[in-house]
C-alpha positions in Angstrom: 93.9 21.0 223.3 91.8 18.5 221.6 93.9 19.0 218.4 97.2 18.3 220.3 95.8 15.0 221.6 94.9 14.0 218.1 98.4 14.8 216.9 100.0 12.9 219.7 97.9 9.8 218.9 98.8 10.0 215.3 102.5 10.3 216.1 102.3 7.4 218.4 100.5 5.3 215.8 103.2 6.2 213.2 105.9 5.2 215.6 104.2 1.9 216.4 103.7 1.3 212.6 107.4 2.0 212.0 108.4 -0.4 214.8 106.0 -3.0 213.5 107.4 -2.7 210.0 111.0 -2.8 211.3 110.2 -6.0 213.3 108.6 -7.6 210.3 111.6 -6.7 208.2 114.0 -8.1 210.8 111.9 -11.2 211.1 111.8 -11.7 207.4 115.6 -11.1 207.1 116.3 -13.7 209.8 114.0 -16.2 208.1 115.8 -15.5 204.8 119.2 -16.2 206.4 117.9 -19.3 208.0 116.5 -20.4 204.6 119.8 -19.8 202.9 121.7 -21.7 205.6 119.2 -24.5 205.2 119.7 -24.6 201.5 123.5 -24.7 201.9 123.2 -27.5 204.4 120.9 -29.4 201.9 123.4 -28.8 199.1 126.3 -30.0 201.2 124.3 -33.0 202.3 123.5 -33.8 198.7 127.2 -33.6 197.9 128.1 -36.0 200.7 125.4 -38.4 199.5 126.8 -38.3 195.9 130.4 -38.8 197.2 129.2 -41.8 199.3 127.5 -43.2 196.2 130.8 -42.9 194.2 132.8 -44.5 197.0 130.3 -47.4 197.1 130.5 -47.7 193.3 134.4 -47.7 193.4 134.3 -50.3 196.1 132.1 -52.5 194.0 134.4 -52.1 191.0 137.5 -52.8 193.1 135.8 -55.9 194.5 135.0 -57.1 191.0 138.7 -56.4 189.9 139.9 -58.2 193.0 137.7 -61.2 192.3 139.0 -61.3 188.7 142.6 -61.1 189.9 141.9 -64.0 192.3 140.5 -66.0 189.5 143.6 -65.4 187.3 145.8 -66.3 190.3 143.9 -69.5 190.8 144.4 -70.4 187.1 148.2 -69.7 187.4 148.3 -71.7 190.6 146.8 -74.7 188.8 149.5 -74.3 186.1 152.3 -74.0 188.6 151.1 -77.1 190.5 151.2 -79.0 187.2 154.7 -77.8 186.5 155.8 -78.7 190.1 154.3 -82.2 189.6 156.3 -82.6 186.4 159.5 -81.5 188.2 158.8 -83.9 191.0 158.4 -86.7 188.5 161.7 -85.9 186.8 163.5 -85.6 190.2 162.0 -89.0 191.3 163.2 -90.6 188.1 166.7 -89.3 188.5 166.9 -89.9 192.3 168.9 -93.1 192.0 171.7 -91.4 189.9 172.7 -93.9 187.1 171.9 -91.4 184.4 174.1 -88.8 185.9 176.9 -91.3 186.3 176.5 -92.3 182.6 176.6 -88.7 181.4 179.6 -87.8 183.5 181.5 -90.9 182.3 180.7 -90.0 178.7 181.7 -86.3 179.2 185.1 -87.4 180.7 185.9 -89.0 177.4 185.4 -85.7 175.6 188.4 -83.3 175.1 186.2 -80.3 176.0 182.6 -79.6 176.6 180.5 -77.0 174.9 178.8 -74.4 177.1 175.4 -76.0 176.4 176.6 -79.4 177.6 178.2 -77.8 180.7 174.8 -76.2 181.5 173.0 -79.5 181.0 175.5 -81.2 183.3 174.8 -78.6 186.0 171.0 -79.0 185.6 171.3 -82.8 185.8 173.5 -82.6 188.9 171.0 -80.2 190.5 168.1 -82.5 189.9 169.9 -85.6 191.1 172.0 -84.2 193.9 170.2 -81.0 194.9 171.3 -77.4 194.8 173.5 -77.7 197.8 176.0 -80.1 196.2 179.3 -78.3 195.4 179.5 -80.0 192.0 176.3 -78.2 191.0 177.9 -74.8 191.7 181.1 -75.9 189.9 179.2 -76.9 186.8 177.2 -73.7 186.5 180.3 -71.5 187.4 182.2 -73.2 184.6 179.4 -72.7 182.1 179.2 -69.0 183.1 183.0 -68.6 182.4 182.6 -70.3 179.1 179.6 -68.3 177.9 180.3 -65.6 175.4 179.1 -62.3 177.0 178.2 -60.9 173.5 176.6 -64.0 172.3 173.2 -65.7 173.0 171.6 -64.2 176.0 169.8 -67.4 176.9 173.0 -69.2 177.6 174.3 -66.5 180.0 170.9 -66.3 181.7 170.7 -70.1 182.1 174.2 -70.2 183.7 173.4 -67.2 186.0 170.0 -68.5 187.1 171.4 -72.0 187.7 174.3 -70.7 189.7 172.0 -68.5 191.8 169.6 -71.4 192.4 172.6 -73.4 193.7 173.5 -70.7 196.2 176.3 -69.2 194.2 177.4 -65.6 194.5 176.2 -64.2 191.3 174.0 -61.2 190.3 171.4 -62.3 187.7 171.0 -59.8 184.9 167.7 -58.0 184.7 167.3 -59.2 181.1 167.2 -62.8 182.5 163.8 -62.3 184.2 161.7 -65.4 183.5 158.9 -64.5 181.0 155.4 -65.9 181.3 154.5 -68.6 178.8 152.6 -66.3 176.5 155.3 -63.6 176.5 156.8 -62.9 173.1 160.0 -64.7 172.5 162.9 -62.5 171.4 164.5 -65.3 169.4 164.0 -68.9 168.5 167.1 -70.1 170.2 168.9 -71.7 167.3 172.4 -70.7 166.2 171.1 -68.7 163.3 168.6 -66.5 165.0 169.9 -66.0 168.6 170.4 -62.4 169.8 173.8 -61.0 170.5 176.7 -59.1 168.9 180.0 -60.9 169.4 182.6 -62.1 166.9 183.9 -65.6 166.9 181.0 -66.8 169.0 179.2 -69.5 167.0 175.8 -68.4 168.4 176.2 -64.8 167.6 173.7 -64.3 164.8 171.1 -61.6 165.7 170.6 -58.0 166.5 172.9 -55.9 168.6 171.9 -56.2 172.2 172.9 -54.0 175.1 176.1 -55.9 175.5 175.2 -58.3 178.3 177.9 -58.5 181.0 180.9 -56.2 181.4 181.6 -53.7 178.7 184.9 -54.1 176.7 186.5 -52.4 173.8 189.7 -51.9 171.9 191.0 -48.9 173.8 190.6 -47.1 177.1 189.8 -48.5 180.6 188.5 -51.8 179.1 190.9 -52.2 176.2 192.6 -55.6 175.4 195.2 -55.3 178.1 192.4 -55.1 180.7 190.1 -57.9 179.4 191.6 -60.4 181.8 190.3 -58.4 184.8 186.7 -59.3 183.8 187.3 -62.4 181.6 190.0 -64.6 183.2 190.7 -66.7 180.1 191.7 -63.6 178.2 194.5 -63.0 180.7 195.5 -66.6 181.8 194.7 -68.7 178.7 197.7 -70.5 177.2 196.2 -70.9 173.6 195.1 -67.4 172.8 194.6 -65.8 169.4 195.6 -64.0 167.3 199.2 -65.0 166.6 202.2 -63.5 164.8 202.7 -66.2 162.2 206.3 -67.0 161.6 208.5 -70.0 161.1 209.6 -72.7 161.7 206.4 -74.4 160.5 205.3 -78.0 160.6 204.0 -79.6 157.4 200.4 -80.8 157.9 198.2 -83.1 156.0 194.9 -81.3 156.4 192.4 -80.8 153.6 190.3 -77.7 153.8 187.7 -76.7 151.2 185.0 -74.0 151.2 181.5 -74.7 149.8 179.7 -71.4 150.3 176.2 -70.6 148.8 174.4 -67.6 147.6 172.0 -66.2 150.2 170.1 -63.1 151.4 172.4 -60.4 152.7 171.9 -59.8 156.4 174.3 -57.4 158.1 174.9 -56.1 161.6 177.0 -53.4 163.3 177.3 -54.7 166.8 179.5 -51.8 168.1 182.7 -53.9 167.7 182.7 -54.9 164.0 180.6 -55.2 160.9 179.2 -58.7 160.7 177.4 -60.6 157.9 175.0 -63.3 159.1 174.7 -66.3 156.9 171.7 -68.6 156.1 172.2 -72.3 156.6 173.8 -74.3 153.8 177.3 -72.8 153.4 180.0 -75.1 154.8 183.8 -75.5 155.3 185.0 -79.1 155.1 188.0 -79.9 157.2 189.3 -83.4 156.4 185.8 -84.1 155.1 184.0 -83.0 158.3 181.4 -80.3 157.5 181.5 -77.1 159.5 178.5 -74.8 159.0 179.3 -71.1 158.2 177.4 -69.0 160.6 178.8 -65.5 160.1 181.8 -63.5 159.0 183.2 -60.2 160.2 186.0 -57.7 159.7 189.0 -56.5 161.7 191.1 -53.4 161.0 194.1 -53.9 160.8 194.4 -57.7 160.5 194.6 -59.4 163.9 197.0 -61.9 162.5 200.5 -60.8 161.6 202.9 -62.4 159.1 206.5 -62.1 160.3 205.5 -59.3 162.6 203.6 -57.3 160.0 199.8 -56.8 160.0 197.8 -56.2 156.8 195.2 -53.6 156.2 192.3 -55.8 157.3 191.2 -59.4 157.8 187.9 -61.3 157.3 187.1 -64.0 159.9 184.6 -66.7 158.6 183.2 -68.4 161.7 182.1 -72.1 161.4 180.7 -74.7 163.8 180.6 -78.5 163.4 177.7 -80.8 164.5 179.9 -81.7 167.5 180.1 -78.0 168.6 183.7 -77.4 167.5 184.6 -73.9 166.2 186.8 -73.2 163.2 187.7 -69.8 161.8 188.9 -69.2 158.2 190.9 -66.0 158.0 191.3 -64.1 154.7 193.9 -61.3 154.8 193.2 -58.1 153.0 196.0 -56.0 151.5 195.7 -52.5 150.1 195.4 -52.5 146.3 192.6 -52.5 143.8 189.0 -52.1 144.8 187.3 -55.3 145.9 183.9 -55.8 144.2 182.6 -58.0 146.9 183.4 -55.6 149.7 181.9 -52.8 147.6 178.6 -54.6 147.7 178.9 -55.1 151.4 179.9 -51.6 152.2 177.0 -50.2 150.1 174.6 -51.8 152.7 176.7 -51.9 155.9 175.3 -50.0 158.9 177.6 -47.2 159.9 176.4 -47.2 163.5 175.5 -49.8 166.1 172.0 -51.2 165.7 169.9 -54.2 164.8 170.4 -56.5 161.8 169.5 -55.0 158.4 168.4 -57.1 155.5 168.1 -55.0 152.3 165.3 -56.3 150.0 166.3 -58.6 147.1 170.0 -58.3 147.8 171.9 -61.6 147.8 175.6 -62.4 148.2 177.9 -65.3 148.0 180.7 -65.3 150.7 183.0 -67.2 148.2 183.3 -63.8 146.4 185.7 -62.8 149.2 188.0 -65.8 148.9 191.2 -66.1 147.0 191.6 -68.8 144.4 194.5 -70.5 146.2 193.8 -72.3 149.5 197.2 -72.8 151.1 197.0 -71.9 154.7 198.6 -71.6 158.2 196.8 -73.4 160.9 197.0 -73.3 164.7 194.8 -73.9 167.8 193.6 -70.7 169.3 190.7 -68.9 170.9 188.0 -66.4 170.4 189.8 -63.1 169.7 187.1 -61.2 171.7 186.0 -61.7 175.4 185.6 -64.2 176.9 188.5 -65.5 174.8 187.3 -69.1 175.0 189.9 -71.5 173.8 189.5 -74.6 171.5 189.0 -72.7 168.3 190.9 -73.9 165.2 192.3 -71.2 162.9 193.1 -71.5 159.2 194.7 -68.3 157.8 195.0 -68.3 154.1 198.4 -67.5 152.8 197.1 -65.6 149.7 195.6 -62.2 150.5 192.9 -60.4 148.5 192.9 -56.8 147.5 191.0 -54.0 149.2 191.3 -50.3 148.2 192.5 -47.6 150.5 189.0 -46.0 150.2 187.3 -49.2 151.2 189.6 -49.5 154.3 188.7 -45.9 155.3 185.0 -46.7 154.6 185.0 -49.4 157.4 183.3 -47.7 160.4 186.0 -48.8 162.9 189.4 -47.2 162.9 190.8 -50.0 164.9 189.2 -53.2 166.2 192.0 -55.7 166.4 193.3 -57.6 169.4 197.1 -57.6 169.8 199.0 -60.8 169.0 199.3 -63.3 171.8 202.2 -65.5 173.1 202.8 -68.7 171.1 203.4 -70.7 174.3 205.0 -73.7 172.5 202.1 -74.2 170.1 202.9 -75.5 166.6 201.9 -73.6 163.5 201.2 -76.0 160.6 201.1 -75.2 156.9 198.9 -76.9 154.4 
């Protein structure tokens, strides 16, 4: 009996020990879980603290950037105030109007105004009369009509911005965005460096641009028969070029002489023709008046016809006088022997549209492309490409020069000639 009691006490002690150990284990496990949770909470809290520190740092940096931007804006505002003050001074000086009256009286005596003078007239009217005056819109609208869409971009931009400022209905090209004073200038603005890619345009001297304004070509939806839909003068002008040159002729007393110089070869494929840009110094003298040679280019076949027949090609030498008058000397090319001058040009001519190329140490004299005889047909015409501006004097030499069949085929345009236009009672003189 005594042994049984001892065994029961031992069993009870073991059970109590097991329960104590289980309780201790449970207590330890719960504490461990609480510890892990606490560690997780601490880690999460540390992450939030770090994120808050980053946000504060970003806020400080953004504040510094904002402060810097405000400083720059303040500097620009000072500059703008200075320019506004200058503009106010000019407007105040012109407010009484005599200068505008003098300019308009002088311009009325001119047979025609250049696009630059037309722009200047619009600007002067705007400063004197304000942008709401109808004569301001009229001046800028006329300048925009006169501007060669494939010539100097600055001229077109000035006309569009002026017309828009006067309240006219015009969409200003994205290329005309006003650049800040330190922005790099795409060209120096003179007639020998201006960007563009037209033909008879006197200011067309630079790289091929993305054809500002409506696209045009020699075939398809915007071929010559449709130019008038976008360029009114092309369709409604009464002195358009080229012409079918046929008699009767009137004998003229005009002296024409070329004085061309050797210069570096600079060539351009503008998507409509191959053009050679010329350095200053080469001139065409018409009755003693010098016309600067700016560029020359090629048409296939010849744009001018003689008694209804075109020749293989023609070269148009484009000149401009100090008074802004344009004169084109045309040299007809007939199929025959190889032309050494054209061989030199074709060796360097770009086959695809792109910027001007200037091969190193290559020089050329445009007189190499002229015939010895200088008898000519002459008439008043226009640009033979859009916008077909009139007031261009043409001198087409009677004596053609040779070009081989291979050289004609080597020209990268199969056809880039405008059809002949109505004579409209014009007189063709011979000299």
